[in-house]
N, C-alpha and C positions, 0 to 999 in steps of 0.2 A: 424357515425357521431351522433352529440348528437340535433341538430337543427336543423329547417325548411330547412330554406335558404339554407345550406349545400346539400340540395337535388338539389335546383335549379346551382348551381355553373356551371358558363360558362364554364371555364376550363375543367373540368370535365364530363361536355358535353362535350364537344368539342372530348375529346380524345373517349369516346362511339364513338360517329359518326364520327369517324373516323375508330374504333375497327368496327363497322359494315358496312364500307363503302371496308376494305380489307375483310372483312369475305363472302359477295355476290357476286354472279358471275353469278346470273341468276334474273329472276324474279322471287317475289315471293307476295302471297297476305294473310293479317293476320289480324285476327278480336281482337280488341280490344272488351271487353264484357261490360265495365260497363260505361256511361256514363260520369259521372265522370272523367275517361280516356280519355272517348273521347275530354272533354274540354279541359286539361291539351294537350292534343295531339295538339288542334287547336291554342289555345291561344299560345305556345309558338312557334306555326311553328314545329315539329317534325316532321310531316310526309312530309314537304316541305327541311329538312335536309336529307332525307334519299333517298338511291340511287334511280338512274331513274328505274322503271318499283317495285319497292318495294312498294307497296300499302296497305295501313290502310283503312281495311273495319270497318266501324262503327256500334257496333253491336246494338241487343235491349235494352243494360244494364241501361234504365233509367225508375223507377218501374212507374211516372207517363206518361212516355210515352206509357206503353204497357196495360195501364189498359182499356180493353175495353169499347169501348162508351156505349156496358148495362149498363154495372157497373156504371158510371157515369149518366146517363138515372133513374137508382135504386138510386143514391143518391139525385137526385134531385128530387122525388118521396115521398123522407123520409121527408128531408127537408123542404120541404111545409107543409107538416101535423101540424095542429095544436096543441100545447103540446108536441112538441117534439124539443129538442137542438141538436142539428146537430154538431160536433166536429169534427174538421178535423186539417192537417197540413197546413201553407200558400197557399204551390204552387197548391195545387188542385184544389181552391176557381175560379182558370181560366182555367179551362178547361171546351173545349166546348161538352156539351151533344148535344142532337140531334137539341135542339133549344136554348138554355139558359143555365145560368152557376152558383155558388152559389152564384157569386157576385149579380147576377140578383135576384133568391130565396131570398138573405137579403135583396135586395131591395125592394123586396116587401113582407113583411113582417115577412118572414121567421126567426126562430131564430139563424143563423149560426154565430159558434163561432170558431177563431182559438188557439188554442190549442199547447204548446210547447211538449206533451208528453201523451199517451193515459191516466195516470194517474191522469191527468188533468180532464180529462172527465166522470173518476169515481170519483173523487172528489166532478164535478157536478154533479150527480146523486142520491150522498149520500148526500147533501145541497140542490139538487129538488127534493124529492121523490114524487110530482106530477106530475111528467112530466120525458117522454121517453128522456133518453142520449142515441144518438148513436154515437160513434166514427167510421170513417171512416179508418179502418185497409188494406192498401195498402202498396207493396213492395215486394222486395225480403227478401235472409234468413235474411237479416240483421236489417229488421224491426220487421219482424214474433215475433223476441223472446220475447219483451217487450208485445207489443200486447196478445202474449197467458198469460203473467203476469198477465197484467190485467185482462185478463175473468178469470181465476186462481183466482187473490183475489175477484171480483165481488161475486166471489159461494163463495168465506170461507166467505167471511165478512157478506152474506147473504142482496146483492145489487139489488135486481130484477128487478128496471127501467133503468139497464145499458145494452148495443147492441153491437155488432159489426158488420159493416159492410164488409165483409171479401173478398178483393181481393188480397190475397196472389201467387207469382209466383218464381218459382224454377229454380234457371242456368241450370243443370246438361239437364234436358229434352229439356232447349232451343237449347242449341247446337247439343244434336240429333236432332231435325228437323230439325236444319240450313243447317246441313251435306247431312242430306236426301232431299233435295231438289233440282228436276235438275238443279237448275240453281245458283247451290250453287258454290263455286270461293273459297270459303276458303280454305285456305293450310296449320292454325297455330290459335292458337289461344292465345290472351291474359288474363288471367282467375280474375277474379275479388278481388282482395285482402281482401276486406272487409267482403265479402258472407263467404270465404274460413277462416276468421278467425272465425266466428261461426262455419259453418260445416264439415271444415277441407276438403281433399282431397282425401278422398279412393271415392268417385264417379270418379274421372278425368281419373283414368289410365284402366278402362274400355273403354271409348270413344277415349282415344288415340289411343290405341291396335287397336280398332274396326273400325277406319277411318283414321288410319295412318295420324293424325293430332299431332303435338308438341302441349303439354299444359303448358303455363309457369305463376303460380300464381304473379300477380304480384302489385306494388304500384300506387300510385297516382300521386306523384310528378315527374318533369321532368328528374332526374334522374334515378328514377324509372321504368318509361317507355321507356326511351334508356336501362336501360339494359336488360329488360324483350322482346322487342325487339331484343337484340342480341340473346339473348340465343334462340329465336325462329326461327331465320337464321341461329344462328350457327346447329341445331339441322335439320333445312330442308337441309340444303347445307351435310349435313353428314349422311341425309335419315334415321335420328333418328324420332322416333314418340315416346318422352316418357313425364311424370310431371314434372314440374321442380318448387319449390318452390324457387320464386327471392325476397319474402318478410317474411321473417325470422323471422324478428322484431314484427311481428302481428298475421304470421299466424302460427297456430303449424301442424302437420300434422293429428290429431285427434279433431281440432278444441275447442271447448268450450262443455267440456260434459254436462253442467249445463241447457246451455242453448236449447241443440241439447233434453237433458231429459222433459224439459217444453214443447218444440215444440212435441216430441213424444204424451204426456200426453194432451196436447189440443187441436191439430187439428191432420187431417187425409189427406191424397194425395187423390187430386181428379185431373180429368181433366180440363183443364184453358181454356178457350180463351186468344188470345194475341191480343192487337191491331196490327194489320198491318198486324199479322202472320195467326191468325186463330186457330182452338182448337187445343191444345198440349196434347196426353197424359200424364198423374199422373203431370202435371205439374205446378200442385198447390197446397194450401191447404187450406181447410175449418173446420170450430170447429164439433170437434169431437161428437161422440154419447152423451155425457157423457155429453157436456158444448152447446149443440145446440138449449136450451131454450134461447141464450145469442144470437143467430142470428137472427141479423135485417131482411135480409131477407127472415125466417121463421116469424118472428115476426108480419113486415108489410105486408106479402104478394105479395111480388114483385118480384116473384122471374120471374114470367114470359111474363118480357118486351124483347122487341126484337126493334131492330134499323137499320137505313142504313147509312151506310158511307158516309162522302161528297164524290161530286166526281170531284170536283176539287182539294183536299190537295191530296198530294203522299206521307202524311206520311210513311202509312205501306210501300211502298217502299222504304223508307230511312232507316227505324225498318228492312228491310231484307238485307239492305244493296247495294238494285238492284241500285241504283243513290244515290249522293248526293245530301245536301241539295238544292245549287243554281242552277240545273238543274229540279227544279221545279216553271214552268213560273210565279206559286205564290210567291215565294220563296222574300220577300222583298220589294211585293208591294201588294196585295193583304192581304197578310198573312203578320206582324210584330209579335215584342213581345204583343205590343199594342194592336192590333186587330188580335190575332190570329186563323187561321184557324183548327189545328189539336196541339196535347198536344206536337209533337217535338219541336213547337215554343214556348210553354209557362214554360215548366219543367226546372229549374235550369241546368237540367244535359241534356235534349236534343240536337242532332246535330243540329239539324235548329237553335237553339236559340245559339249554340256555332256559327254556318256560320257566322248570324247574327252579332254575339257582335263583332269577332274578323277579318270576312274578307268584310264585306260588302261591302265598302270602294275600299280597294286594298288587293291585294293576296302576301304577301310580298318576296323578293326574299331570295332566300338562305341564300345569305349574311348578309341580315338585318334580318335575323331571328336569325343568332347565334348571332348578335350583343344585339339584345333584351331579346335571351332565358334567361338568370337570372333574 
């Protein structure tokens, strides 16, 4: 297949759905790790096409959604300071902190700017030597390499007024934390293909063996998702638990050696809090000692901010796969994309946003979903 629309072919989708139905003989629950995969599943009604008892549990793989509240509040504190240019991707500006968001800081006079690359922030630092320029570096293994490269370049070029507010997280420790939870119902995983394109698959066989779960590296188009589900349920039905790469057009088992080398140079692993989940050991990155001078938390002395989550928003339970978004009483009423209570409604990859966009008025019947899946 050379063209993207071929990965949404309804005829091929129907064949994969039929194969899944022919394979499954009992209920299974599997988790798609990435928020992009969640949106594909919900948009195309893929979960509505599966056999009765086969459940897709939406995982915590949305970088905006898992950024903890205290980090959002640190960003707000830094962005409010004079002589600071605070740079971020656009999806972080509406994420609510304890009392406001970055849009509010901007409206109150803060110099908050949307950029399209961390290198844009580095350029601003070079052009504004009298300002402190901070880039909000969040996300999984996919966004960490360009952020690492930017810090590397700042040091190499001698740009001292640039810094990075880091909240990077890693997928394998999160999978382990999910499997260790007493409420865990996950029996298999669709791993995020873009994460594995950077890091490879070497960290997953140990998890598959330790917890007896199949892990299938999966892409993001409808046929990718269906193929990943088919491989996962086939393993479950046969009592197997191995790592399979169903996204070979983008993922090599060894990942991207150059990106991994940059990450190893600039970052070091650390314990990291995940919004809605809590502290997960060794699940994040921070700047290594060699690059610590570019760490915004140290530069602006905001390391000790503590916060309390909203008692109304249940995004934490959504992120753990304990409830579906529509099971929250605030969903679609108190909480909408225009007035979000939590990050899962803000982000374009959040599960709550997906349910609001594609299911708020009506859940399509299976026959309708087939007709519109292309």
